[in-house]
BATORKOL-738447 format. One record per atom (N, C-alpha, C, O): chain; atom name; x, y, z. Coordinates in steps of 0.001 Angstrom, whole numbers, always signed. Atoms other than C-alpha are relative to their C-alpha. Layout:
+--------+-------+---------+---------+---------+
: chaine : atome :       X :       Y :       Z :
+--------+-------+---------+---------+---------+
:      A :    CA :       X :       Y :       Z :
...
+--------+-------+---------+---------+---------+
! end
This chain:
+--------+-------+---------+---------+---------+
: chaine : atome :       X :       Y :       Z :
+--------+-------+---------+---------+---------+
:      A :     N :    +223 :    -454 :   +1362 :
:      A :    CA : +111942 :  +98160 :  +98598 :
:      A :     C :   -1388 :    -358 :    -491 :
:      A :     O :   -1557 :    -637 :   -1678 :
:      A :     N :   +1355 :    +338 :    +401 :
:      A :    CA : +108235 :  +97461 :  +98545 :
:      A :     C :    -554 :   +1057 :    -944 :
:      A :     O :    -795 :   +2195 :    -541 :
:      A :     N :    +583 :    -913 :    +956 :
:      A :    CA : +106898 :  +99048 :  +95381 :
:      A :     C :    +960 :   +1004 :    -597 :
:      A :     O :    +515 :   +1985 :   -1194 :
:      A :     N :    -961 :    -951 :    +543 :
:      A :    CA : +110106 : +100802 :  +94376 :
:      A :     C :    +786 :    -635 :   -1133 :
:      A :     O :    +900 :   -1857 :   -1236 :
:      A :     N :    -901 :    +486 :   +1038 :
:      A :    CA : +112327 : +100543 :  +91363 :
:      A :     C :   +1380 :    -141 :    +591 :
:      A :     O :   +1808 :    +670 :   +1412 :
:      A :     N :   -1364 :    +214 :    -445 :
:      A :    CA : +115762 :  +99150 :  +91973 :
:      A :     C :    +913 :    +906 :    -803 :
:      A :     O :    +489 :   +1491 :   -1799 :
:      A :     N :    -924 :    -916 :    +666 :
:      A :    CA : +118853 : +101093 :  +90930 :
:      A :     C :    +235 :    -359 :   -1466 :
:      A :     O :    +607 :    +509 :   -2255 :
:      A :     N :    -179 :    +390 :   +1400 :
:      A :    CA : +119056 :  +99080 :  +87686 :
:      A :     C :   -1267 :    +193 :    -823 :
:      A :     O :   -1300 :    -166 :   -2000 :
:      A :     N :   +1232 :    -290 :    +724 :
:      A :    CA : +115489 : +100140 :  +86761 :
:      A :     C :   -1044 :   -1095 :     +72 :
:      A :     O :   -2154 :    -910 :    -429 :
:      A :     N :    +962 :   +1096 :    -100 :
:      A :    CA : +113803 :  +96803 :  +87545 :
:      A :     C :   -1024 :    +292 :   +1094 :
:      A :     O :    -702 :    +905 :   +2112 :
:      A :     N :   +1057 :    -172 :    -994 :
:      A :    CA : +110514 :  +96831 :  +89416 :
:      A :     C :     +88 :   -1162 :    +976 :
:      A :     O :    +316 :   -2299 :    +563 :
:      A :     N :     -86 :   +1057 :   -1000 :
:      A :    CA : +110511 :  +94880 :  +92676 :
:      A :     C :   -1102 :   -1026 :    -203 :
:      A :     O :   -2169 :    -712 :    -730 :
:      A :     N :    +939 :   +1099 :    +172 :
:      A :    CA : +108736 :  +91531 :  +92722 :
:      A :     C :   -1302 :    +286 :    +734 :
:      A :     O :   -2371 :     -74 :    +240 :
:      A :     N :   +1217 :    -263 :    -764 :
:      A :    CA : +106276 :  +92716 :  +95383 :
:      A :     C :    -954 :    +926 :    -751 :
:      A :     O :   -2170 :    +769 :    -645 :
:      A :     N :    +851 :    -895 :    +782 :
:      A :    CA : +105001 :  +95496 :  +93097 :
:      A :     C :    -702 :    -763 :   -1118 :
:      A :     O :   -1902 :    -592 :   -1335 :
:      A :     N :    +573 :    +792 :   +1087 :
:      A :    CA : +104463 :  +93117 :  +90198 :
:      A :     C :   -1036 :    -964 :    +563 :
:      A :     O :   -2119 :   -1112 :      -3 :
:      A :     N :    +927 :    +951 :    -608 :
:      A :    CA : +102821 :  +90556 :  +92466 :
:      A :     C :   -1287 :    +686 :    +445 :
:      A :     O :   -2379 :    +174 :    +199 :
:      A :     N :   +1182 :    -721 :    -472 :
:      A :    CA : +100473 :  +93114 :  +94034 :
:      A :     C :    -876 :    +433 :   -1167 :
:      A :     O :   -2102 :    +357 :   -1087 :
:      A :     N :    +756 :    -421 :   +1172 :
:      A :    CA :  +99459 :  +94419 :  +90620 :
:      A :     C :    -731 :   -1182 :    -631 :
:      A :     O :   -1913 :   -1081 :    -963 :
:      A :     N :    +633 :   +1185 :    +580 :
:      A :    CA :  +98797 :  +90935 :  +89246 :
:      A :     C :   -1129 :    -519 :    +873 :
:      A :     O :   -2187 :    -884 :    +361 :
:      A :     N :   +1052 :    +469 :    -892 :
:      A :    CA :  +96824 :  +89908 :  +92326 :
:      A :     C :   -1229 :    +897 :     -74 :
:      A :     O :   -2358 :    +409 :     -39 :
:      A :     N :   +1144 :    -903 :     +63 :
:      A :    CA :  +94664 :  +93011 :  +92086 :
:      A :     C :    -785 :    -183 :   -1293 :
:      A :     O :   -2006 :     -27 :   -1303 :
:      A :     N :    +675 :    +206 :   +1279 :
:      A :    CA :  +93884 :  +92297 :  +88437 :
:      A :     C :    -674 :   -1369 :     -52 :
:      A :     O :   -1813 :   -1481 :    -504 :
:      A :     N :    +523 :   +1353 :    +112 :
:      A :    CA :  +93376 :  +88544 :  +88729 :
:      A :     C :   -1059 :    -328 :   +1030 :
:      A :     O :   -1895 :   -1199 :    +788 :
:      A :     N :    +968 :    +325 :   -1042 :
:      A :    CA :  +91356 :  +88562 :  +91945 :
:      A :     C :   -1117 :   +1026 :     +95 :
:      A :     O :   -1773 :   +1135 :   +1132 :
:      A :     N :   +1028 :   -1045 :     -34 :
:      A :    CA :  +88994 :  +91366 :  +91033 :
:      A :     C :   -1399 :    -592 :      -8 :
:      A :     O :   -1610 :   -1738 :    -405 :
:      A :     N :   +1391 :    +411 :     +36 :
:      A :    CA :  +85259 :  +91170 :  +91437 :
:      A :     C :    -639 :    +510 :   -1295 :
:      A :     O :     +72 :    +801 :   -2257 :
:      A :     N :    +695 :    -393 :   +1217 :
:      A :    CA :  +82628 :  +92183 :  +88891 :
:      A :     C :    +261 :   +1452 :    -403 :
:      A :     O :     +24 :   +1820 :   -1554 :
:      A :     N :    -265 :   -1402 :    +303 :
:      A :    CA :  +83638 :  +95863 :  +89109 :
:      A :     C :   +1353 :    +196 :    -661 :
:      A :     O :   +2085 :    -761 :    -913 :
:      A :     N :   -1270 :    -337 :    +625 :
:      A :    CA :  +86573 :  +97630 :  +87555 :
:      A :     C :   +1125 :     -21 :   +1021 :
:      A :     O :    +914 :    +283 :   +2195 :
:      A :     N :   -1193 :     -54 :    -826 :
:      A :    CA :  +90084 :  +97304 :  +88954 :
:      A :     C :    +704 :   +1313 :    -280 :
:      A :     O :    +858 :   +1704 :   -1437 :
:      A :     N :    -692 :   -1273 :    +154 :
:      A :    CA :  +91904 : +100570 :  +89566 :
:      A :     C :   +1432 :    -163 :    +480 :
:      A :     O :   +1675 :    -581 :   +1612 :
:      A :     N :   -1417 :     +18 :    -357 :
:      A :    CA :  +95692 : +100718 :  +89539 :
:      A :     C :    +474 :   +1439 :     -28 :
:      A :     O :    +301 :   +2141 :   -1025 :
:      A :     N :    -494 :   -1370 :    -105 :
:      A :    CA :  +97255 : +103961 :  +90710 :
:      A :     C :   +1516 :     -53 :     +94 :
:      A :     O :   +2066 :    -758 :    +940 :
:      A :     N :   -1455 :     +14 :     -25 :
:      A :    CA : +100904 : +104641 :  +89959 :
:      A :     C :    +574 :   +1369 :    -314 :
:      A :     O :     -79 :   +2215 :    -925 :
:      A :     N :    -717 :   -1251 :    +205 :
:      A :    CA : +103419 : +107454 :  +89870 :
:      A :     C :    +412 :    +125 :   -1464 :
:      A :     O :    +955 :    -816 :   -2043 :
:      A :     N :    -405 :    -223 :   +1396 :
:      A :    CA : +103980 : +108952 :  +86420 :
:      A :     C :   +1504 :    +123 :    -146 :
:      A :     O :   +2050 :    -197 :   -1202 :
:      A :     N :   -1446 :    -205 :     +86 :
:      A :    CA : +107609 : +109738 :  +87230 :
:      A :     C :    +769 :   -1309 :    +101 :
:      A :     O :   +1623 :   -1589 :    -740 :
:      A :     N :    -833 :   +1193 :    -222 :
:      A :    CA : +108917 : +106419 :  +88586 :
:      A :     C :    -748 :   -1321 :    -170 :
:      A :     O :    -119 :   -2379 :    -180 :
:      A :     N :    +763 :   +1224 :    +230 :
:      A :    CA : +106071 : +103910 :  +88050 :
:      A :     C :    -357 :    -780 :   +1246 :
:      A :     O :    -892 :   -1884 :   +1141 :
:      A :     N :    +331 :    +684 :   -1240 :
:      A :    CA : +105660 : +102980 :  +91709 :
:      A :     C :   -1511 :     -63 :    +173 :
:      A :     O :   -2197 :    +946 :      +9 :
:      A :     N :   +1418 :    +152 :    -277 :
:      A :    CA : +102205 : +101585 :  +92490 :
:      A :     C :    -289 :    +563 :   +1384 :
:      A :     O :    +395 :    +231 :   +2353 :
:      A :     N :    +374 :    -603 :   -1280 :
:      A :    CA : +100526 : +103605 :  +95243 :
:      A :     C :   -1407 :    -443 :    +367 :
:      A :     O :   -2177 :    -856 :    -500 :
:      A :     N :   +1321 :    +437 :    -446 :
:      A :    CA :  +97460 : +102811 :  +97337 :
:      A :     C :   -1055 :   +1081 :    -157 :
:      A :     O :   -2225 :    +766 :    -379 :
:      A :     N :    +948 :   -1100 :     +87 :
:      A :    CA :  +95835 : +106243 :  +97201 :
:      A :     C :    +529 :   +1048 :    -974 :
:      A :     O :   +1690 :   +1447 :    -879 :
:      A :     N :    -429 :    -957 :   +1021 :
:      A :    CA :  +95964 : +108695 :  +94281 :
:      A :     C :    +197 :   +1401 :    +568 :
:      A :     O :    +771 :   +2259 :    -102 :
:      A :     N :     -66 :   -1354 :    -557 :
:      A :    CA :  +95767 : +111694 :  +96613 :
:      A :     C :   +1232 :    +245 :    +866 :
:      A :     O :   +1312 :   +1270 :   +1542 :
:      A :     N :   -1222 :    -180 :    -786 :
:      A :    CA :  +99165 : +111214 :  +98257 :
:      A :     C :   +1202 :     +43 :    -932 :
:      A :     O :   +1161 :    -532 :   -2020 :
:      A :     N :   -1210 :     +22 :    +821 :
:      A :    CA : +102641 : +111905 :  +96914 :
:      A :     C :    +592 :   -1411 :     -57 :
:      A :     O :    +361 :   -2224 :    +839 :
:      A :     N :    -656 :   +1296 :    +161 :
:      A :    CA : +104633 : +108921 :  +95666 :
:      A :     C :    +978 :    -222 :   +1157 :
:      A :     O :   +1787 :    +656 :   +1458 :
:      A :     N :    -909 :    +262 :   -1111 :
:      A :    CA : +106452 : +107273 :  +98583 :
:      A :     C :   +1446 :    -208 :    -452 :
:      A :     O :   +2366 :     -82 :    +355 :
:      A :     N :   -1349 :    +253 :    +493 :
:      A :    CA : +109457 : +106500 :  +96371 :
:      A :     C :    +726 :   +1268 :    -433 :
:      A :     O :   +1909 :   +1439 :    -140 :
:      A :     N :    -694 :   -1178 :    +542 :
:      A :    CA : +110155 : +109855 :  +94683 :
:      A :     C :    -625 :   +1332 :    +416 :
:      A :     O :     -57 :   +2390 :    +148 :
:      A :     N :    +637 :   -1226 :    -472 :
:      A :    CA : +107713 : +112369 :  +96232 :
:      A :     C :    -808 :    +753 :   -1039 :
:      A :     O :   -1343 :   +1822 :    -745 :
:      A :     N :    +745 :    -649 :   +1076 :
:      A :    CA : +106060 : +113236 :  +92910 :
:      A :     C :   -1499 :     -23 :    +297 :
:      A :     O :   -2014 :   -1017 :    +807 :
:      A :     N :   +1448 :     -81 :    -206 :
:      A :    CA : +102416 : +114381 :  +93098 :
:      A :     C :    -798 :    -423 :   -1227 :
:      A :     O :   -2028 :    -436 :   -1179 :
:      A :     N :    +677 :    +343 :   +1252 :
:      A :    CA : +101602 : +113273 :  +89532 :
:      A :     C :    -306 :   -1496 :     -15 :
:      A :     O :    +499 :   -2298 :    -488 :
:      A :     N :    +429 :   +1395 :     -87 :
:      A :    CA :  +99696 : +110015 :  +90125 :
:      A :     C :   -1074 :    -237 :   -1048 :
:      A :     O :   -1998 :    +565 :   -1187 :
:      A :     N :    +963 :    +341 :   +1042 :
:      A :    CA :  +97775 : +108345 :  +87299 :
:      A :     C :    -809 :   -1221 :    +434 :
:      A :     O :    -298 :   -2096 :   +1132 :
:      A :     N :    +861 :   +1137 :    -282 :
:      A :    CA :  +94835 : +105934 :  +87595 :
:      A :     C :    -306 :    -754 :   -1292 :
:      A :     O :    -691 :    -150 :   -2294 :
:      A :     N :    +383 :    +860 :   +1120 :
:      A :    CA :  +94317 : +103013 :  +85211 :
:      A :     C :   -1193 :    -820 :    +465 :
:      A :     O :   -1130 :   -1470 :   +1509 :
:      A :     N :   +1192 :    +794 :    -316 :
:      A :    CA :  +90853 : +101425 :  +85232 :
:      A :     C :     -83 :   -1168 :    -971 :
:      A :     O :    -146 :    -980 :   -2186 :
:      A :     N :     +65 :   +1212 :    +802 :
:      A :    CA :  +90707 :  +97836 :  +84010 :
:      A :     C :   -1352 :    -641 :    +257 :
:      A :     O :   -1678 :    -977 :   +1396 :
:      A :     N :   +1338 :    +578 :    -160 :
:      A :    CA :  +87234 :  +96446 :  +83376 :
:      A :     C :     -42 :   -1386 :    -568 :
:      A :     O :   -1085 :   -2038 :    -528 :
+--------+-------+---------+---------+---------+
! end
């Protein structure tokens, strides 16, 4: 269940951990988080369908 929502709607710990690590360990540049608009799964590349639900609608959040 890496990066997927559980049946009760909770996000797996690995997704939360990966997101926090990417934000907290960033360098001087902006951090980009890409996630599925349908289910909220964090994905590594915005140009691929979501591995959890297959949706192509991926959003990018840039944190500076």
